[in-house]
C-alpha positions as CSV (number, residue, x, y, z in Angstrom):
1,M,-9.5,4.1,-13.9
2,K,-11.1,0.4,-14.6
3,P,-9.6,-3.0,-12.9
4,N,-8.2,-5.2,-14.6
5,K,-10.4,-8.2,-14.4
6,I,-7.6,-10.6,-15.7
7,L,-6.3,-10.4,-12.1
8,Y,-9.2,-11.0,-10.4
9,P,-8.6,-14.4,-9.4
10,F,-5.0,-13.3,-8.2
11,T,-6.7,-10.4,-6.0
12,L,-8.9,-13.4,-4.2
13,F,-5.4,-14.8,-3.4
14,Y,-3.7,-11.4,-1.9
15,F,-7.0,-10.9,0.0
16,I,-6.3,-14.6,1.6
17,L,-3.2,-14.0,2.4
18,F,-3.5,-10.6,3.8
19,S,-6.5,-11.8,5.6
20,I,-4.3,-14.1,7.5
21,S,-1.4,-11.9,8.2
22,Q,-3.6,-8.9,9.3
23,K,-5.6,-11.8,12.0
24,L,-1.9,-13.0,13.2
25,R,-0.7,-9.2,13.7
26,L,-3.3,-8.4,16.0
27,F,-3.3,-11.2,17.3
28,K,0.5,-10.0,18.9
29,R,-0.4,-6.9,18.7
30,K,1.6,-4.9,21.1
31,K,1.8,-1.7,22.9
32,M,4.4,0.5,23.1
33,P,5.3,2.9,26.4
34,C,5.1,5.8,24.3
35,R,2.8,7.7,22.0
36,V,2.2,6.4,18.6
37,I,1.2,7.7,15.3
38,S,0.6,6.0,12.4
39,I,0.7,7.7,9.0
40,G,-0.5,5.3,5.9
41,N,-3.4,4.7,2.9
42,I,-5.4,2.3,1.6
43,T,-4.1,2.7,-1.8
44,A,-1.1,1.2,-3.4
45,G,1.2,4.7,-3.8
46,G,1.2,8.1,-4.5
47,T,-1.3,9.9,-1.8
48,G,1.4,12.3,-0.6
49,K,2.0,10.4,2.7
50,T,5.9,11.5,2.3
51,P,5.5,14.9,2.4
52,L,2.5,14.2,5.3
53,V,5.2,12.1,7.8
54,I,8.0,15.6,7.4
55,Y,4.9,18.0,8.0
56,I,3.8,16.1,10.7
57,S,7.4,15.5,12.2
58,R,8.7,18.7,11.8
59,F,5.5,20.1,13.6
60,L,5.7,18.0,17.2
61,K,9.8,18.4,16.7
62,D,8.8,22.1,16.8
63,A,6.2,21.1,19.5
64,G,8.8,19.7,22.1
65,R,8.1,16.1,21.3
66,N,11.3,13.2,21.0
67,V,10.0,12.4,17.6
68,C,11.2,9.6,15.8
69,V,10.1,8.4,12.3
70,L,9.5,4.4,11.6
71,S,9.4,2.9,8.6
72,R,9.8,-0.8,6.8
73,G,12.3,1.0,4.0
74,Y,10.4,-0.7,1.2
75,K,12.9,-1.8,-1.7
76,R,16.2,-1.1,0.4
77,K,19.2,-3.3,-0.9
78,R,18.6,-5.1,2.6
79,S,17.1,-7.4,4.3
80,S,13.8,-6.2,5.4
81,S,14.6,-7.6,9.1
82,T,18.0,-5.4,9.5
83,L,17.2,-2.4,11.7
84,V,19.3,0.7,10.3
85,V,19.4,4.5,11.7
86,V,18.9,6.3,8.4
87,N,19.4,9.9,10.8
88,N,21.0,9.6,14.3
89,G,18.9,13.0,15.2
90,E,22.4,14.8,14.4
91,R,22.8,14.2,10.7
92,L,22.7,11.1,8.1
93,V,24.8,8.1,9.0
94,A,23.3,6.1,6.1
95,G,22.8,6.2,2.4
96,R,20.0,6.0,0.3
97,K,20.1,2.4,-1.5
98,I,20.3,0.7,2.6
99,S,18.0,3.1,3.7
100,G,15.0,2.9,0.5
101,D,14.3,5.9,-0.9
102,E,11.8,7.2,1.0
103,P,12.8,7.0,4.3
104,Y,16.1,8.6,3.1
105,L,14.0,11.6,1.8
106,V,13.0,12.2,5.1
107,A,16.0,11.9,7.3
108,R,17.9,13.9,4.7
109,T,15.0,16.4,5.2
110,L,14.6,16.5,8.5
111,R,18.0,16.7,10.0
112,N,17.1,16.9,13.6
113,V,14.7,13.7,13.8
114,P,16.0,10.0,14.0
115,V,14.5,7.8,11.3
116,V,14.7,4.4,11.7
117,V,14.2,1.8,9.5
118,C,13.0,-2.2,9.7
119,G,10.6,-4.7,8.9
120,N,9.9,-5.3,12.7
121,R,8.2,-1.9,13.7
122,K,8.2,-2.8,17.4
123,N,12.0,-3.8,17.6
124,A,12.7,-0.8,15.5
125,G,9.8,1.2,18.6
126,Y,11.7,-0.2,21.2
127,Y,15.4,0.7,19.6
128,A,14.0,4.3,19.5
129,I,12.7,5.1,22.7
130,N,15.9,3.4,24.3
131,K,18.7,4.8,22.3
132,F,16.8,8.3,21.0
133,S,14.2,9.0,24.6
134,A,11.6,9.1,22.0
135,D,8.1,9.7,23.3
136,T,6.6,10.0,20.0
137,L,6.5,7.6,17.4
138,L,6.1,8.2,13.9
139,L,4.4,4.8,11.9
140,D,5.8,6.0,8.1
141,D,2.9,3.9,6.4
142,G,1.7,2.4,8.8
143,F,-1.9,1.7,8.7
144,Q,-1.6,-1.8,7.1
145,Y,1.1,-2.9,10.5
146,V,-1.6,-3.3,12.4
147,G,0.8,-5.6,14.8
148,L,1.9,-1.9,16.7
149,Q,-1.1,-0.4,19.0
150,R,-1.5,3.4,17.9
151,D,-2.6,6.4,19.5
152,L,-3.6,7.9,16.1
153,D,-4.5,6.1,13.1
154,I,-4.3,8.8,10.1
155,V,-5.3,7.8,6.3
156,C,-4.3,10.0,3.2
157,V,-6.7,9.6,0.5
158,N,-5.7,10.9,-3.3
159,A,-8.5,13.2,-4.5
160,L,-7.4,12.1,-7.9
161,N,-7.8,8.2,-7.4
162,P,-9.1,7.6,-3.9
163,F,-10.1,4.4,-3.7
164,G,-8.4,2.8,-6.2
165,C,-11.4,1.5,-8.5
166,G,-12.7,-0.6,-6.1
167,M,-10.9,-3.3,-6.2
168,L,-7.6,-5.2,-4.2
169,I,-4.5,-5.3,-5.5
170,P,-3.7,-6.8,-7.9
171,A,-7.1,-5.7,-10.1
172,G,-7.2,-2.7,-8.3
173,Y,-5.0,-0.6,-6.4
174,L,-6.7,-1.2,-3.2
175,R,-4.2,-2.2,0.2
176,E,-7.0,-3.9,2.0
177,P,-11.3,-3.5,1.7
178,L,-12.8,-0.2,2.1
179,K,-14.9,-1.1,5.0
180,N,-11.4,-1.4,7.1
181,L,-11.3,2.5,6.9
182,S,-13.1,2.0,9.7
183,R,-9.9,1.2,11.9
184,A,-9.0,5.3,10.8
185,D,-9.2,7.8,13.5
186,I,-8.1,11.1,10.4
187,F,-8.4,10.9,6.8
188,I,-6.5,13.4,5.0
189,I,-7.6,14.3,1.1
190,T,-5.3,15.2,-0.6
191,R,-5.0,17.4,-3.4
192,T,-8.3,18.6,-3.5
193,D,-6.5,21.7,-5.4
194,R,-7.1,19.5,-8.4
195,V,-10.4,18.4,-8.5
196,P,-14.1,19.8,-8.1
197,K,-15.6,20.3,-5.0
198,E,-18.3,17.7,-6.0
199,K,-15.6,15.3,-6.3
200,I,-14.6,15.4,-2.7
201,K,-17.9,15.2,-1.3
202,E,-18.2,12.1,-3.1
203,I,-15.3,11.0,-1.5
204,E,-16.2,12.3,1.9
205,T,-19.8,10.4,1.3
206,V,-17.8,7.4,0.6
207,I,-15.3,7.9,4.0
208,S,-19.1,8.0,6.2
209,K,-20.1,4.6,5.1
210,Y,-17.6,3.4,6.6
211,K,-16.5,5.3,9.2
212,K,-19.4,7.0,11.7
213,D,-18.5,11.0,11.9
214,P,-15.2,10.9,10.4
215,K,-12.6,13.2,11.6
216,I,-11.7,15.0,7.4
217,F,-9.0,16.9,6.7
218,H,-8.2,18.7,3.4
219,S,-4.2,19.5,1.6
220,Y,-2.8,20.6,-0.9
221,F,0.9,20.7,-2.3
222,S,2.8,23.6,-2.2
223,K,6.2,23.7,-5.1
224,K,9.5,25.0,-4.8
225,V,11.8,23.7,-7.0
226,F,15.8,23.9,-6.2
227,C,19.1,23.5,-7.8
228,R,21.4,21.5,-5.1
229,E,20.0,23.5,-2.4
230,T,19.7,26.7,-4.0
231,E,15.6,27.8,-4.6
232,I,15.0,28.5,-8.1
233,D,12.6,31.2,-9.4
234,L,9.4,29.5,-10.8
235,A,9.6,31.7,-13.7
236,S,13.2,31.5,-14.7
237,L,12.3,27.9,-15.8
238,K,9.5,28.7,-18.1
239,N,12.4,29.8,-20.6
240,Q,14.7,26.8,-20.7
241,R,14.2,23.3,-21.9
242,I,13.9,20.4,-19.3
243,I,14.0,17.2,-20.2
244,A,11.9,14.7,-16.8
245,I,12.9,12.3,-14.9
246,S,10.9,10.1,-12.7
247,G,9.9,7.1,-11.1
248,I,7.0,7.4,-8.8
249,A,4.0,6.1,-8.5
250,M,1.9,9.1,-10.1
251,P,4.1,10.4,-12.8
252,E,1.0,11.7,-14.9
253,D,0.9,13.7,-11.5
254,F,4.8,14.8,-12.2
255,E,4.3,15.8,-15.6
256,A,0.3,17.7,-14.5
257,I,2.3,20.2,-12.2
258,I,5.3,20.4,-14.7
259,A,2.6,22.0,-17.1
260,D,1.0,24.5,-14.4
261,L,4.2,26.0,-14.1
262,G,4.2,26.7,-18.0
263,I,7.2,24.7,-18.4
264,N,8.4,23.5,-21.8
265,L,8.6,19.9,-21.7
266,L,11.0,18.0,-24.1
267,S,10.1,14.8,-22.7
268,H,9.5,12.8,-19.6
269,I,11.2,9.3,-18.7
270,K,9.4,7.6,-16.5
271,Y,10.4,4.2,-14.1
272,P,8.6,1.7,-12.3
273,D,8.0,3.7,-8.5
274,H,10.8,3.4,-6.4
275,Y,13.6,2.3,-8.7
276,F,17.5,3.0,-8.1
277,F,18.8,4.1,-11.4
278,K,21.6,2.3,-12.4
279,D,25.2,3.9,-14.0
280,R,23.7,3.4,-17.6
281,D,20.7,5.5,-16.5
282,I,22.6,8.6,-15.3
283,K,24.8,8.2,-18.2
284,K,21.5,8.5,-20.7
285,F,20.5,11.5,-18.5
286,L,23.7,13.1,-18.9
287,H,23.6,12.7,-22.5
288,D,20.0,13.5,-23.4
289,A,20.7,16.7,-21.5
290,A,23.6,17.4,-23.9
291,E,22.1,16.7,-27.3
292,F,18.7,18.7,-26.8
293,Q,20.7,21.4,-24.5
294,A,18.4,20.9,-22.1
295,T,18.1,20.8,-18.1
296,V,16.9,17.7,-15.9
297,L,13.9,18.0,-13.6
298,T,13.1,15.4,-11.2
299,T,10.9,14.8,-8.1
300,S,12.6,15.0,-4.3
301,K,11.9,11.8,-4.0
302,D,13.4,10.6,-7.5
303,A,16.6,12.8,-6.5
304,S,17.0,10.9,-2.9
305,R,18.0,8.1,-5.7
306,L,20.9,10.1,-7.5
307,P,24.0,11.1,-7.2
308,E,24.6,14.2,-4.9
309,E,26.6,16.1,-7.2
310,F,23.7,14.8,-10.6
311,P,23.2,18.1,-12.2
312,C,19.7,18.6,-12.4
313,Y,16.5,20.6,-10.8
314,V,14.7,19.3,-8.1
315,L,10.7,19.8,-8.0
316,D,9.6,19.5,-4.3
317,V,6.4,19.7,-2.6
318,K,5.4,20.2,0.7
319,S,1.7,19.7,2.4
320,E,-0.5,22.3,3.1
321,I,-3.7,21.7,5.7
322,I,-6.1,24.1,4.8
323,E,-7.9,23.3,8.2
324,K,-4.2,23.4,10.0
325,K,-5.1,24.8,13.7
326,E,-7.2,22.3,13.9
327,F,-5.5,19.4,12.2
328,E,-2.6,20.3,14.6
329,Y,-4.6,20.5,17.7
330,M,-5.7,16.5,17.2
331,L,-1.7,15.7,16.9
332,L,-0.7,16.8,20.1
333,K,-4.1,15.9,22.0
334,E,-4.0,13.0,24.4
335,G,-6.5,10.1,23.3
336,A,-7.6,12.9,20.9
337,C,-9.8,9.7,19.6
């Protein structure tokens, strides 16, 4: 991917605003009375952050920690400052539109882990401690939220587009300068099964340029397909006609997975990332499926923005860490970094 030179002046404007906001947040930085783990990225979208949040939440919960996931709820249908409990640790208590698609997906997947959405994650953190007795807060998409001191800062790096063509938003995909990788404690290179080993080495070299002796882990996605909550045999999909729909940051990755599974893809209807499907969109999906005698396939993130009763297959990806034992040790070790 090449940077968009026409947008260079706007990139400078973005950098100035971002730098000012970060300095203000650092000035007011707060230490929480519990362990804080941030999972984020340095590029916009598509790094595999959400599956990793689910993975870490499950592991820490099983290890006996009182975990609560905190998210800002990007593009939700509420003021960003409004605090919403999406999951109270027992069941879902808020819908997808007021929660945001990613927090809703996390909350629906992790039925026994509280999920709280609020633009002010200090307030959300104190709420989680007081309401749910949380001893571990997971900041979903937290790398840029420097207003909270964290015990562990994890950054996901997408092997397919690791550094956003080296330019800041909007000319490129970087959310902040690469030198800020020095703030991270752990790096997870995702989708490592999709690129040659030489590419992985190149990514590690860039990370090492900004972080001395970096702790780098590698991950890939295992894949399953569900119809509602019933797992479908992947081999059975090869004999079906499929229409894919998605509103994600990397639709080409979705297509690549479909191709790898040997599925007969008739068409792929693409929408912007975090797009909330309207009634007319849903009618079109049903019409197209009926007309072409096909079945709709979507991602788990997109399914969180569709009606529960919508007939479709859902591709669910699970984060798999290659150096699993070492990574999980780091998650539990106090003062690990």
